[in-house]
Backbone as CSV, one residue per row, in Angstrom:
resi,resn,N_x,N_y,N_z,CA_x,CA_y,CA_z,C_x,C_y,C_z
1,MET,-151.144,88.451,199.295,-149.721,88.608,200.522,-149.586,89.786,201.094
2,ASP,-149.349,89.817,202.313,-149.043,90.931,203.072,-147.781,91.340,202.985
3,SER,-147.420,92.648,203.429,-146.109,93.270,203.196,-144.898,92.539,204.018
4,ALA,-145.515,91.851,205.282,-144.629,91.111,206.118,-144.008,89.717,205.167
5,ASN,-144.709,89.155,204.659,-144.280,88.006,203.810,-143.501,88.440,202.724
6,ALA,-143.844,89.600,202.063,-143.276,90.002,200.773,-141.659,90.404,201.085
7,SER,-141.311,91.046,202.278,-140.183,91.475,202.664,-139.242,90.428,203.182
8,SER,-139.605,89.286,203.490,-138.972,88.050,203.998,-138.869,86.874,202.958
9,SER,-138.637,87.188,201.723,-138.983,86.048,200.811,-137.464,85.309,200.738
10,GLY,-136.361,85.769,201.219,-135.149,84.942,201.192,-133.942,85.592,201.472
11,PRO,-132.747,84.949,201.861,-131.668,85.521,202.206,-130.943,86.428,201.240
12,ALA,-131.341,86.283,199.869,-130.532,87.043,198.980,-131.281,88.643,198.924
13,GLU,-132.421,88.729,199.684,-133.100,90.075,199.928,-132.757,90.591,201.326
14,ALA,-131.568,89.909,201.790,-131.345,90.508,203.285,-131.120,91.943,203.494
15,VAL,-131.131,92.554,204.773,-130.619,93.770,204.946,-129.417,94.105,204.233
16,PRO,-129.181,95.268,203.532,-127.887,95.709,203.183,-126.756,95.797,204.446
17,PRO,-125.514,95.426,204.095,-124.600,95.532,205.113,-124.588,96.982,205.651
18,ALA,-124.249,97.176,206.898,-123.979,98.310,207.621,-122.709,98.960,207.260
19,ALA,-122.571,100.259,207.375,-121.366,100.929,207.068,-120.047,100.295,207.809
20,GLY,-119.083,99.845,206.970,-117.832,99.312,207.711,-117.938,97.852,207.390
21,LEU,-118.924,97.373,206.939,-119.068,96.106,206.561,-118.917,95.726,204.992
22,SER,-118.277,94.884,204.448,-118.113,94.593,203.155,-119.210,93.889,202.698
23,ASP,-119.526,93.774,201.311,-120.647,93.060,200.943,-120.641,91.591,201.043
24,ARG,-119.365,91.056,201.259,-119.024,89.611,201.376,-119.358,89.298,202.862
25,ASP,-119.084,90.257,203.837,-119.434,90.249,205.303,-120.964,90.215,205.510
26,GLY,-121.687,91.055,204.891,-122.907,91.169,204.809,-123.597,89.791,204.451
27,GLN,-123.019,89.079,203.255,-123.499,87.955,202.812,-123.298,86.933,203.605
28,ILE,-122.075,86.842,204.381,-121.743,85.743,205.255,-122.707,85.912,206.574
29,LEU,-123.109,87.120,207.089,-124.011,87.124,208.149,-125.367,86.769,207.697
30,ALA,-125.801,87.247,206.395,-127.120,86.517,205.761,-127.313,85.099,205.645
31,PHE,-126.181,84.493,205.246,-125.816,82.957,205.125,-125.994,82.538,206.597
32,GLU,-125.544,82.837,207.582,-125.502,82.095,208.979,-126.695,82.413,209.242
33,ARG,-127.663,83.319,209.132,-128.953,83.564,209.502,-129.833,82.496,208.944
34,HIS,-129.543,82.168,207.672,-130.466,81.303,206.982,-129.957,79.929,206.262
35,TRP,-128.640,79.596,206.658,-127.864,78.596,206.180,-128.763,77.041,206.214
36,TRP,-129.779,76.926,207.030,-130.426,75.791,207.151,-131.474,75.742,206.000
37,LYS,-131.760,76.764,205.249,-132.593,76.677,204.146,-132.042,76.162,202.940
38,TYR,-130.587,76.028,202.886,-129.937,75.240,201.770,-129.869,73.834,201.698
39,ALA,-130.095,73.269,200.677,-130.223,71.730,200.652,-128.683,71.322,200.794
40,GLY,-128.542,70.162,201.399,-127.082,69.462,201.584,-126.382,69.918,202.780
41,ALA,-125.300,69.586,202.728,-124.310,70.117,203.826,-124.000,71.496,203.888
42,LYS,-123.871,71.889,204.920,-123.560,73.480,205.235,-122.120,73.649,204.471
43,GLU,-121.277,72.617,204.681,-119.972,72.808,203.896,-120.168,72.979,202.514
44,GLN,-120.860,72.302,201.991,-121.151,72.520,200.400,-121.573,73.589,200.056
45,ALA,-122.781,74.126,200.744,-123.012,75.417,200.488,-122.330,76.647,200.706
46,ILE,-121.385,76.472,201.615,-120.260,77.505,201.750,-119.465,77.527,200.473
47,ARG,-118.990,76.264,200.168,-118.159,76.065,199.103,-118.790,76.695,197.819
48,ASP,-120.099,76.438,197.583,-120.900,77.066,196.428,-121.076,78.297,196.539
49,GLN,-121.299,78.874,197.642,-121.874,80.442,197.712,-120.618,81.375,197.860
50,PHE,-119.591,80.890,198.540,-118.412,81.656,198.905,-117.098,81.455,198.072
51,GLN,-117.050,80.379,197.488,-115.898,79.635,196.882,-114.612,79.719,197.932
52,MET,-114.851,79.263,199.122,-113.752,78.871,199.961,-114.074,77.862,200.923
53,SER,-113.105,77.338,201.288,-113.147,76.156,202.120,-113.871,76.432,203.373
54,ALA,-114.334,75.439,203.886,-115.267,75.615,205.491,-114.281,76.126,206.313
55,THR,-113.082,75.861,206.434,-112.086,76.068,207.491,-111.976,77.665,207.415
56,ARG,-111.670,78.030,205.866,-111.451,79.503,205.734,-112.941,80.464,206.109
57,TYR,-113.964,79.684,205.854,-115.224,80.459,206.051,-115.216,80.764,207.382
58,TYR,-114.896,79.639,208.381,-115.197,79.744,209.780,-114.074,80.645,210.459
59,GLN,-112.741,80.826,209.834,-111.792,81.844,210.274,-112.442,83.380,210.002
60,VAL,-112.839,83.445,208.688,-113.523,84.808,208.357,-114.717,85.295,209.367
61,LEU,-115.633,84.197,209.613,-116.772,84.232,210.456,-116.484,84.732,211.815
62,ASN,-115.489,83.881,212.404,-114.842,84.297,213.783,-114.367,85.671,214.015
63,ALA,-113.685,85.941,212.940,-113.181,87.515,213.090,-114.330,88.572,212.839
64,LEU,-115.366,88.051,211.919,-116.396,89.049,211.609,-117.288,89.260,212.877
65,ILE,-117.581,88.158,213.562,-118.447,88.493,214.768,-117.889,89.154,215.932
66,ASP,-116.437,89.311,215.832,-115.846,90.063,216.940,-115.828,91.583,216.842
67,ARG,-116.234,92.015,215.336,-116.389,93.415,215.039,-117.517,94.149,215.590
68,PRO,-117.555,95.247,215.724,-118.543,96.206,216.359,-119.607,96.334,215.103
69,GLU,-119.174,96.389,213.883,-119.951,96.846,213.068,-120.963,95.348,212.560
70,ALA,-120.366,94.456,212.792,-121.410,93.156,212.673,-122.299,93.217,213.696
71,LEU,-122.089,93.622,215.025,-122.848,93.584,216.116,-124.090,94.832,215.966
72,ALA,-123.592,95.775,215.352,-124.514,96.796,215.056,-125.454,96.323,213.852
73,HIS,-125.089,95.579,212.923,-125.810,95.234,211.767,-126.833,94.158,212.241
74,ASP,-126.430,93.079,213.067,-127.564,92.153,213.311,-127.027,91.684,214.809
75,PRO,-127.550,92.398,215.678,-127.230,91.935,217.026,-127.599,90.762,217.595
76,LEU,-128.873,90.172,217.340,-129.306,88.940,217.658,-128.393,87.857,217.064
77,LEU,-128.112,87.745,215.865,-127.416,86.823,215.291,-125.903,86.871,215.758
78,VAL,-125.308,87.905,215.686,-123.791,87.857,216.453,-123.802,87.524,217.706
79,LYS,-124.632,87.878,218.578,-124.728,87.419,220.183,-124.723,85.994,220.043
80,ARG,-125.667,85.298,219.231,-125.991,83.882,219.310,-124.905,83.210,218.836
81,LEU,-124.098,83.763,217.731,-122.751,83.101,217.304,-121.689,83.239,218.371
82,ARG,-121.631,84.327,218.993,-120.614,84.583,220.198,-120.993,83.568,221.273
83,ARG,-122.309,83.343,221.530,-122.519,82.499,222.685,-122.211,80.988,222.201
84,LEU,-122.473,80.505,220.995,-122.141,79.379,220.576,-120.727,79.015,220.574
85,ARG,-119.780,80.055,220.114,-118.265,79.933,220.168,-117.906,79.682,221.565
86,ALA,-118.321,80.532,222.444,-117.913,80.348,223.691,-118.216,79.215,224.604
87,ALA,-119.435,78.546,224.059,-119.728,77.158,224.693,-118.867,76.308,223.956
88,ARG,-118.430,76.143,222.782,-117.706,75.116,222.315,-116.153,75.259,222.829
89,GLN,-115.654,76.690,223.104,-114.421,76.853,223.662,-114.389,76.168,225.229
90,ARG,-115.629,76.410,225.796,-115.583,75.843,227.204,-115.642,74.405,227.262
91,ALA,-116.357,73.863,226.257,-116.404,72.258,226.175,-115.028,71.790,225.711
92,ARG,-114.427,72.467,224.960,-112.930,72.062,224.539,-111.911,72.134,225.623
93,SER,-112.180,73.012,226.414,-111.229,73.292,227.468,-111.638,72.386,228.705
94,ALA,-112.748,72.060,228.929,-113.293,71.130,229.895,-112.698,69.711,229.390
95,ARG,-112.696,69.276,228.181,-112.156,68.065,227.528,-110.913,67.798,227.885
96,ARG,-110.069,68.852,227.680,-108.645,69.038,227.813,-108.198,68.759,229.242
97,LEU,-109.003,69.230,230.227,-108.843,69.323,231.753,-109.329,68.077,232.349
98,GLY,-110.166,67.102,231.603,-110.633,65.940,231.955,-112.051,66.336,233.047
99,ILE,-112.725,67.378,232.591,-113.807,67.764,233.626,-115.102,67.602,232.783
100,GLU,-116.017,66.905,233.334,-117.207,66.624,232.893,-118.276,67.810,232.662
101,VAL,-118.744,68.122,231.539,-119.548,69.326,231.298,-121.048,68.928,231.274
């Protein structure tokens, strides 16, 4: 086994959170990076891992990805999550206005 494979064995061994991020914030970013590896629905994995509802989790996540500390911790992930959020917001606005997207 080479060192690249040894260092990427799973989300539990993710990069420690940057200064300014709590352990939970770091765990949330690690979960978003690897959520598809969990068996079953994402909502159930959220409930099992963080003991919070999916609604609360997404509230926390949305606040987290707006923080500069999160961007410094994992720029690719945070930018991707921001892009997805913006696309969903545009789609909702277009539906309200009756515009085809």
